[in-house]
Each structure stands twice: as structure tokens, then as C-alpha cells.
N, C-alpha and C positions, 0 to 999 in steps of 0.2 A: 814729647820733648820740645817740638818746635813751638808749640804755643807758651810752655815755660820760657824759651829763649826768647822768644819776641816780647812778652810781658816784663821780664828782668831786664832786657835792654832798654826798653821804653823807661823804666824806672831808672836805670843808671845814667841813660843820656839826660834825664831831667836834672840829674845832680850838677852836671857840667854843661847845660845846654848852650852856655853862651860860647863855647868853644866850637860849637858845629854850626856851620853856615854862616859865620862871621866873616870868612873871607881873609883871615889872618894868614900871612905868609912868613916863614922863616926868612932870615937874611939871604941865604943862599942854599942851594941844592948840596947839602952836605950833611954828613952823618954827626959832626960836632954842633951840639946846639948849646949856644951860651945861654945861661940861665942865671938867677938870684942863687945864693947858697942854698936856699930852701925852696925848692918848686914843688908844686903838686904834680904828680904823674899819674896819667891814666891811659891804659891800655885796652882796647876792644880788639879782638882777634876772632874771626870765624872758625879758623882752623890752622894750627900750627903751634910751636912751642915758644914761650916766654921765659928767658933766663935773665936774672936781674942780680947785679952786684953793686958795690959802692966804691967812691973814691972821693978824696978831699979836693975836689975842683967844683967851681961854680959852671958846671956845664953837664950836658947829658951826652954820652957817645952812644949812638944808635946804629947797630948794625943789623940788617935785616934784608928779607927779599924784596926785589923791586915792587912787588904789588904793595907794598907797606907805604903809607903817608902819614904825615902828622901836621897838627896845628899848634902854634905857641902864641899864649895869651900873656899881655904884659900884667903886672901887679895892679894897674889901676883898673883892669876890667875882672880881676880874681877878687879883690878885697871884700866885696859886697856879696860874694857868691860862694863863700867858703862853707861846705856842707857841715852840719851838726850830728847827722845820722846817715846811715846807709842801709836801705831795704835789702834783707835776704828774701831769696825767693821761696815760694811754696812749692812742693813736690808732692805728687800722690802716686803711690804704686799699687799695684794688685798682687797678692800672692797667688801661687798655684791653686790654692784653695779658695780663691776669691775674695779673700779678706783685703779691705782697703786700709793701707797705712799712709799717713800723711806727716809732711813736714810743713807746719803752718808758716805764713810768711810772717816775717819778724823784722823789728827795726834794730839796728846795732849802733849805739850811741858812740860817737866818736870821743876821744879826748880833747881836751882843750890845745890848741897849737901854739907854738911860741910865738910873741908878737914879733913883728918885722915884715918885710915886703916878701910877698910869695907870687911867684908866676906860675904859669900851669902849662904842661905839655899834653897833648893827647895824641895817642899812637893807634891808627886803625888799619885794617886790612885783612887780607889772608896770607899766611906765611909764617916762617920762623922769625924772632925777634930776639937780639941780645942788647940789652941796656946795662950801662954803666951810669949811675945817677949819684948826685951828691949825697954824702953820708948823712946831712940834715934833713933831707927830704921829708916832710912831715906826714904824707899821705901817699902811698902807692895803692892804685886802685886798678884791679886786673880783672878782665872779663874774657874768658874763652869759650866758645862753643864746643868744639872738638880739639883736645891737645892737652899740653901740660904746662905747667907753671914751676919754675924753679927760683927760690930766693936764698941768697947767701950773704952773710955778713951784714944785714940791716938793722941799725939801731934807731932808726926814726920813730916817729910818734905811733904811726897806724898803718897797718896793711890790711886791706880787705881783697879776698880772691872769690870769684865764682868761676867754676868750671862746669859745663853741662855733662861732657863725657870725656874722661881722661884723669889726669892726676896732678896732684900739688906736692912738692917737695921744698922742706925748709931746712936750713942748717944754720947754726951759729948765728942766730938773730935774738934781738931783745927789743920787744916792742908790745903793742896792744894790736891783736889781730882777730879776724873774723875769716873763715875759711868754709866755703860749701862747695862740695862735689856731689853732683847728682848721681853720676854713675862711674865710680872709680874711687882709687885709695887715696889717702893722705899719709905723708911720711914727715915726721918732724923729729930732729935730733939736736943735741947740745944747745938748746934754746932756753930763754927766760922770757916770761909773759906776766905783764902786770894783769893783763885781762885777755882772754883766749875764749873765742866761741868757735866751735868745729861742728858741722854737720854734713853727713852723708846719707844718700838714700840707698843706694848699691855700692858698698864700698868699705873696707876695713880701715880704721884709723890706727896708724902706729906712732907711738911717742917714746922716745929713748933719750935718757939722761936730760930731761927737761925739767924745769922749775918754774912754777906757777902760783900767783897769788889768788886771782879768780879764773876758774876754769869750768866750762859747761861743754860737753861733748855729747853728741846725739847720732845715732845711726839707725836707720830703719831695719836693714838687714845684713849689715856688716858687723864684725866684731871690733871691740875697742881695746887697744893694749897701750898702757901707760906703764913703761919699764923703767925701772931703775930711777925713779923721779922724786922729785922733792915738792912738798905743799907747803906755801907760805900760810899764815892765818887768812883766811877768807873763803868764798864759795868753792867748792869742788864738786861736781855732780857729772856722773856718768850713766849713759842709759842707752840700751840697745832693744829692739823689739825681737829680732830673730838671729841676734848674735851673741858671743860671749863678751863679757866685760872682764878685762885682767889688769889688775892693778899691782905693780911691784914697786914698793916704796924703799927710797934710800935714805929716809930719815923717819922719826916718829909720826904716827897719825892714829886716828881713831876712824874706824870705818863701820858704815852701816849698809849692809848689803842684802839686797831682797832678789829672789828669783820666783817668778810666779810658777813655771812649770819646768824648770831646770834644775842646776844643782849648785849649791854653794860649797866652794872647796878652798882650802886656805892651809898655809904654814906660819903660824905667828912665832915660832921660835921659843926660846926658853924664857924671854921677858916679856911676854905678852899674855893676853887673857881674852877669852871669847865666851859669849852666851848666845846661844843659838836655838831655832826652833827648825821645821820642816822648809820652811821658805824664807827665814830671815836670819840675820847674824849680827851681831854687835861686837866689835873687837877692837882691842888696844894693841898696836905693834911698837916695839921700842920705846917704851914708857909713854908713849901718846903723843898728841899734838893736834894739829888742825883735824876737823871733821870732814870726812869725805863720804859721799853717799854714790852707792853704785847699783844699778839695777838692771835686770833683763827679763822680758816677759817670757822668751822661750828658750834662752840660752844659759849658760853657766856664768856664775860670778866667781872669780877667783881672786884671791889676794895673798900676798907674800913680801917677805923682805928682798931686796934687791932687784935680780935680773931674772927673766924666764927661762934664760939658759941653763940657769942653775937648778931648776925644778923640771926634769925631763918628765916626770909623771903628769904635770900639768900642760907642758908644751906639746906632747902628742896628742892631747885632747883637741888641738887646733885642726882645722882642716888641712890637709896637704897643701893647698894653694897658699893659705895664711902662712903655714910654717916657711914655705919657700921662699916668701917675701921678707919675712922679718929677719933682720931689725929694720929694713928700708932705709938703708942710707941713701942721701941724694946722689945722683949721677955727679960726676965729674963735669963741669961746665968747660967745654972748650971754646977757644976764641975762634969766631967763624971770620972767613975772608970778607973784608970790608965791602960794602955794597952800597952805593949811592941810594939815598931815600928822598923822596920827592916831598917838598912841603905841600900841604894840601892848599888849593886855592878857592 
């Protein structure tokens, strides 16, 4: 884990290397950082929680433990260094049987950002951080070694989060996003994605009442649950090596399901059709629609109309730990007492 963290951190720092070691200071030792209406925000925390919300002010409100520091770069230093892609880390796991499972390194292309001036704020240290950022912030780039990330109400261009050990919660967001948690779960609810890339090593992924145009989800040993969701025309692919893949559709879809050594289970209702063999199934639900592919090497692939809670015969196939966590709503974000945060010198 430590090697993965160091390599990933080095790659992340290279994206915004101009913010590290430049000696930039904020105007005062205060938690209110005046910014442009659309700043880039980078958070790198060794351990702790990161809570992010938005407001309609050209400033960042930063509440954090006193061990947290920040840099602030003006637009003239940011303009030539805006990233076009972000590296997602590699991860290797070994099963109890000695089999090696891999998440390969991957580049995640960022969407074009709106023209205009963008400054950048980078926040680093160890401890808890609560941020209120401008609603037009085009990129939130969050890196946590041990801890959690919570994002609520964000409608900016892109959100990228890496967590080595911990969890990520997202609620009521509309964006392009890439999220990787090496060891821990991801919870997403009531959100819309133009493009979404999710990866976990050991960790279940829960999505509830979400809409996606392009979505690609991978877990090595965790289950994937896309519950009561809507697919827009585009890419939709879900795969797990050791977990179940559960797809509950709130609108029409065509699904191609494969399980190498598990089971394929479904309820297509009275307006659907299915063709299947021992390991594969092709089905149409609610009159058809976008094509969804779902596969598991050692787990079950399950698909149906609506929400998993309406199908107890499928819900009880999940592990007790997975059932206890579902539907995985984000925790209520409490406003913490204001703490002074030092500008990094």
C-alpha cells in the first residue's frame, strides 16, 4: 500500500507541481480564501476526512485542523499548467488462493474547461478538512491516504478522488468523475454523470437513483450495485472478479450479462424478453434502450426493474455486510468549529 501511495502521490504532484515549493502565501492567516469564480482545488491529506460543498461566492471557506496548510496560485501561474488528464493508480491484490488480481494504471481524460481565469488552491497535511468552494470550480482533485471523502451538491466540470484506505460518498452531484478506492466502499446517490469511472480493489460500490451517459465500473473483490438508475445512450460497463454485479434499471435497457463461474439471475417483468445460456444472457427490459454490459468471474450477475429492496430473493444473496450498508446514503455533513489554517510558506 505504501508503494502505491508514494507512486500515486508523485504522479499527482506532477500535475500541479507549480504549487509545491513556490513559496506562495495567502493574504492572511484566515480560513476565507478569496479566489476567482472558478478555481482549481487540490486536496492531499495523509489521514483524515475531506467534506466538500459549494456556494455562489468567489472564495473558498476552509475549516480544518491546525495541521492543515495551503498554497494559493494566481491565474497567471495556472494558465499554462491546466491538466488534460489524470493518472489512476495501479493496484495488485492476492487472493487467499494465491491468485493475483490487478487494477492496471489508467489515464482519465478531463473534459474541456470553460474559458476564463482560473486560480488554484492546494491544501495539504493531516487531519479533517471541510471546504465550501465556488459552484463553478472546474476541477476538484482529492487525494487521501487513510480517511474519507464526501462531496455534496457539486455541478462543476470534473471531480477526481483517490483514497488508499477509506471511503467516498457523493450525493446530488452532476459532473464528470473518476473515483478510485483501493480498500473501501464507494456510495453515490441522486447524481448525474456525463462520464463516470469507478474502481475499487477491496470494496463494494453502491449507486442509488443515478443517471449516467458513460459509465465504467470495476471492482476486484467487491460487489457492484447500480440501483434504480437510468442509462443514457453511451457506454455502460460493469465488471467484478470476486463480487456480484447488480443492475436495477428505472428505464428501458438492453443488457448483456456474463458470469464465468457464478449465476445469472433476473426479473424482466411482463414487457421484457431474454435469451440465455449457462453463462450468458441477453435481455431487453421495459421496451429496450441503451446497451449495458455486466460481468463477474466468480460472482452472480443480477438484473431487474427498479430497486433491489423490491426483490428480497436477490437482496438476501448479498453478504450480510453488503446488505447492512445498502443503500449507502452519504453521512450528514456537520459544520465544524472554525479553525485557523496556516498559509504554506
